[in-house]
LUMFI-832205 format. One record per residue (C-alpha): chain; y, x negated, z negated; residue in one letter; residue number from 0. Coordinates in steps of 0.001 Angstrom, whole numbers, plus 524288, in hexadecimal, padded with zeros to 5 digits. Example, Ala and Ser with C-alpha at 12.3 -4.5 7.8 and 13.67 -1.06 7.14 Angstrom:
ATOM   unit       v       u       w   code   pos
ATOM      A   7EE6C   7CFF4   7E188      A     0
ATOM      A   7FBDC   7CA9A   7E41C      S     1
% end
This chain:
ATOM   unit       v       u       w   code   pos
ATOM      A   28F91   6A9B8   1B82D      M     0
ATOM      A   2957A   6AA5C   1C5B5      F     1
ATOM      A   29312   6A10C   1D0D3      G     2
ATOM      A   29E28   69A81   1D835      K     3
ATOM      A   29DE6   6A5A7   1E1F6      D     4
ATOM      A   29FC5   6AF9B   1D6FD      G     5
ATOM      A   291BD   6B47E   1D76C      S     6
ATOM      A   28991   6B614   1CB44      L     7
ATOM      A   27FF2   6AB40   1C8A5      R     8
ATOM      A   27309   6B221   1C65A      E     9
ATOM      A   26DA6   6A6F7   1BE20      R    10
ATOM      A   2779F   6A9BF   1B35D      D    11
ATOM      A   271C6   6B70C   1B081      Y    12
ATOM      A   26565   6BB56   1A9B6      L    13
ATOM      A   25E48   6C806   1AC74      P    14
ATOM      A   261F1   6D2B8   1A2BB      D    15
ATOM      A   2542D   6D218   19D27      I    16
ATOM      A   2572A   6C451   19828      A    17
ATOM      A   25FDF   6CA56   18DA9      F    18
ATOM      A   25587   6D3F7   18920      E    19
ATOM      A   252C3   6D0D3   17AED      G    20
ATOM      A   25E19   6C72E   17A24      A    21
ATOM      A   264D0   6C56E   16D05      M    22
ATOM      A   271BC   6CC84   16F45      W    23
ATOM      A   27D1F   6C974   16647      Q    24
ATOM      A   28A25   6D018   16448      K    25
ATOM      A   295E3   6CC2C   15C48      A    26
ATOM      A   29659   6D07E   14E2C      T    27
ATOM      A   2A407   6D5CD   15125      A    28
ATOM      A   29E3B   6DF81   15AE0      S    29
ATOM      A   2A0FA   6EDD7   158E5      Q    30
ATOM      A   29601   6F609   152CD      P    31
ATOM      A   297A3   7002D   15DBB      N    32
ATOM      A   291B5   6F6B5   16791      G    33
ATOM      A   29E56   6F206   16DCF      D    34
ATOM      A   299FB   6E40C   16F5C      C    35
ATOM      A   29322   6DA67   17815      V    36
ATOM      A   286DB   6D2A6   1754E      E    37
ATOM      A   282C1   6C50F   1797C      F    38
ATOM      A   27528   6BF52   17B61      A    39
ATOM      A   270B6   6B22C   18064      K    40
ATOM      A   264EF   6B058   1892D      V    41
ATOM      A   26309   6A245   18D3F      G    42
ATOM      A   27051   69D44   191A3      G    43
ATOM      A   2754E   6AAD7   19524      V    44
ATOM      A   27D47   6B355   18BF5      I    45
ATOM      A   27CB5   6C1FB   18DEF      G    46
ATOM      A   28778   6CB65   18A1D      L    47
ATOM      A   2858C   6DA11   18904      R    48
ATOM      A   28C26   6E648   183CB      D    49
ATOM      A   28584   6E9D8   176FC      S    50
ATOM      A   2872B   6F867   179BE      K    51
ATOM      A   27E32   6F715   1857A      L    52
ATOM      A   27474   6EDF4   17EFA      G    53
ATOM      A   26819   6EAFE   1868B      D    54
ATOM      A   26B90   6F4E9   1910A      G    55
ATOM      A   2783D   6EE9C   19524      G    56
ATOM      A   27B7B   6E34E   19E0E      P    57
ATOM      A   27B9D   6D554   19929      V    58
ATOM      A   2868D   6CC90   19DE8      L    59
ATOM      A   281F2   6BE88   19E90      Q    60
ATOM      A   289B1   6B223   19C4B      F    61
ATOM      A   28706   6A3A9   19B20      T    62
ATOM      A   28916   69CBA   18E3C      E    63
ATOM      A   29514   695FE   19405      A    64
ATOM      A   29B20   6A312   197DB      E    65
ATOM      A   2992E   6A8AD   18A31      I    66
ATOM      A   29E6E   69C29   18403      A    67
ATOM      A   2AAC4   69D37   18C53      A    68
ATOM      A   2AC91   6AB87   188A7      M    69
ATOM      A   2AAA5   6A8C7   17A1E      L    70
ATOM      A   2B434   69D81   17AAE      S    71
ATOM      A   2BE4C   6A645   18112      G    72
ATOM      A   2BBEA   6B0F1   17705      A    73
ATOM      A   2BD87   6A74A   16BC7      K    74
ATOM      A   2CA5F   6A2EB   171D7      N    75
ATOM      A   2CF5E   6B0E8   172B2      G    76
ATOM      A   2CF42   6B197   18182      E    77
ATOM      A   2C9B1   6BF69   18176      F    78
ATOM      A   2D135   6C512   175F3      D    79
ATOM      A   2D977   6CD56   17F2B      H    80
ATOM      A   2CD46   6D52C   182DA      L    81
ATOM      A   2CBDD   6DBD0   17595      V    82
% end
């Protein structure tokens, strides 16, 4: 998502409105009190948001490759120390 100079590449981001009406999904292991994150895919961009904030909160955006790398690391236990 960053250019060689460290700047954000604008083309990797969608306007927030692009996620309006998106099909958001959260893990079945999420807490019923809303302590979870949700994912939605619009085109080749995957959005991530805090479920407590819902439509009013910011949407972090990632490429499919970035999410695939994160999921691979999670499956391998690379982030287990965070919880």
